[in-house]
C-alpha positions as CSV (number, residue, x, y, z in Angstrom):
1,M,0.0,0.0,0.0
2,Q,2.8,2.4,0.9
3,E,4.5,1.4,-2.3
4,D,1.4,2.4,-4.3
5,A,1.4,5.8,-2.6
6,I,5.1,6.3,-3.5
7,E,4.5,5.3,-7.1
8,R,1.5,7.7,-7.3
9,R,3.6,10.6,-6.0
10,Q,6.4,9.8,-8.4
11,H,3.8,9.6,-11.2
12,Q,2.3,12.9,-10.2
13,R,5.7,14.6,-10.1
14,R,6.5,13.3,-13.6
15,M,3.1,14.5,-14.9
16,A,3.7,17.9,-13.3
17,Q,7.0,18.1,-15.1
18,I,5.4,17.1,-18.4
19,D,2.6,19.7,-17.8
20,R,5.1,22.5,-17.1
21,K,7.1,21.6,-20.3
22,L,3.9,21.6,-22.4
23,A,2.9,25.0,-21.0
24,E,6.4,26.4,-21.8
25,N,6.2,25.0,-25.4
26,S,2.7,26.4,-26.0
27,T,3.8,29.8,-24.7
28,S,6.8,29.7,-27.1
29,I,4.6,28.8,-30.0
30,V,2.3,31.7,-29.2
31,R,5.3,34.1,-29.1
32,W,6.6,32.8,-32.4
33,L,3.2,33.2,-34.1
34,F,2.8,36.7,-32.7
35,A,6.3,37.6,-34.0
36,W,5.5,36.2,-37.4
37,L,2.2,38.1,-37.5
38,C,3.9,41.4,-36.6
39,T,6.6,40.8,-39.2
40,G,3.9,40.1,-41.9
41,L,1.9,43.2,-41.0
42,A,5.1,45.3,-41.1
43,L,6.0,43.9,-44.5
44,V,2.5,44.5,-45.9
45,G,2.6,48.1,-44.6
46,L,6.0,48.7,-46.1
47,L,4.9,47.4,-49.5
48,G,1.8,49.5,-49.3
49,W,3.8,52.6,-48.5
50,Q,6.2,51.9,-51.4
51,H,3.3,51.6,-53.8
52,H,1.8,54.8,-52.4
53,R,5.2,56.7,-52.9
54,N,5.5,55.2,-56.4
55,Q,2.1,56.7,-57.3
56,Q,2.8,60.2,-56.0
57,V,4.0,62.5,-58.8
58,V,6.6,65.0,-57.5
59,E,7.4,66.7,-60.8
60,S,6.1,66.5,-64.3
61,T,7.9,68.0,-67.3
62,P,7.1,67.8,-71.0
63,I,9.7,66.0,-73.0
64,G,8.4,66.7,-76.5
65,E,6.6,64.6,-79.1
66,L,7.3,61.0,-79.9
67,Q,9.4,60.6,-83.1
68,D,10.4,56.9,-83.0
69,L,9.5,53.8,-80.9
70,R,11.6,50.6,-81.2
71,P,11.5,47.4,-79.3
72,V,14.8,45.9,-78.1
73,A,15.5,42.7,-80.1
74,Q,16.6,40.5,-77.1
75,P,16.0,42.0,-73.7
76,T,18.4,40.6,-71.0
77,G,19.0,41.2,-67.3
78,F,17.0,41.4,-64.2
79,N,15.1,44.6,-65.3
80,P,15.5,44.4,-69.0
81,V,15.1,47.4,-71.4
82,V,12.3,46.4,-73.7
83,L,11.7,49.6,-75.6
84,V,13.7,52.6,-76.8
85,L,11.8,55.8,-77.7
86,Q,13.0,58.9,-79.4
87,T,11.5,62.3,-78.6
88,S,12.3,65.7,-79.8
89,S,14.5,66.1,-76.7
90,G,16.4,62.8,-76.9
91,F,16.3,59.0,-76.4
92,L,14.9,57.1,-73.4
93,S,15.0,53.4,-72.5
94,L,11.9,51.9,-70.9
95,H,11.2,48.8,-68.9
96,E,7.7,48.3,-70.1
97,P,6.2,48.4,-73.6
98,M,3.9,51.3,-74.6
99,N,1.5,51.7,-77.5
100,L,2.0,55.3,-78.7
101,A,1.5,57.0,-82.1
102,N,4.2,59.2,-83.7
103,G,3.7,62.8,-82.8
104,E,2.0,62.1,-79.5
105,A,3.0,64.5,-76.7
106,L,4.9,62.9,-73.8
107,V,5.8,64.0,-70.2
108,R,8.4,62.8,-67.8
109,E,7.3,62.3,-64.3
110,M,9.4,62.1,-61.2
111,R,7.7,60.0,-58.4
112,A,8.2,60.3,-54.7
113,S,9.9,56.9,-54.7
114,G,12.7,58.4,-56.8
115,R,11.7,56.6,-60.0
116,S,11.1,58.3,-63.3
117,Y,8.3,57.5,-65.8
118,V,7.3,58.5,-69.3
119,C,3.6,59.1,-69.8
120,D,1.4,60.2,-72.6
121,A,-0.2,63.7,-72.1
122,Q,-3.5,62.2,-70.9
123,R,-1.6,59.9,-68.5
124,T,-3.4,56.8,-69.7
125,Q,-0.1,55.0,-70.3
126,C,3.1,55.2,-68.2
127,A,6.3,53.2,-68.3
128,E,9.3,53.3,-66.0
129,I,12.5,54.8,-67.5
130,A,15.5,52.5,-67.2
131,R,18.2,53.6,-64.9
132,T,21.7,54.1,-66.1
133,G,24.3,51.5,-65.1
134,K,26.5,54.0,-63.3
135,P,28.3,52.6,-60.2
């Protein structure tokens, strides 16, 4: 009888240790989930802010009329140049294609994100200007 009582106490001690360990693990899981949730929300907020800054036009200047529009034969690289256009003020390389008619008025827009875009006068089409490869 006394042996049964000793065995029960030992069993209760082991179960108490197991319960403590499970409680520690569940607290740890909740903390990790909370950290992942906060990180995800911060990332979504950052991406939303970048999108907002990319939509804000800081400066808009006319760059003349379209004279020529040529696709690049084999675009390469991470951000490939796909189109070269010639205006009355010079040449520009673009990352996205545009469907424009010769003689159409164009504007260059500087966005709050620091990126430059070429848009038609009505601003129905815009394409990012390729950055120069300066170090």
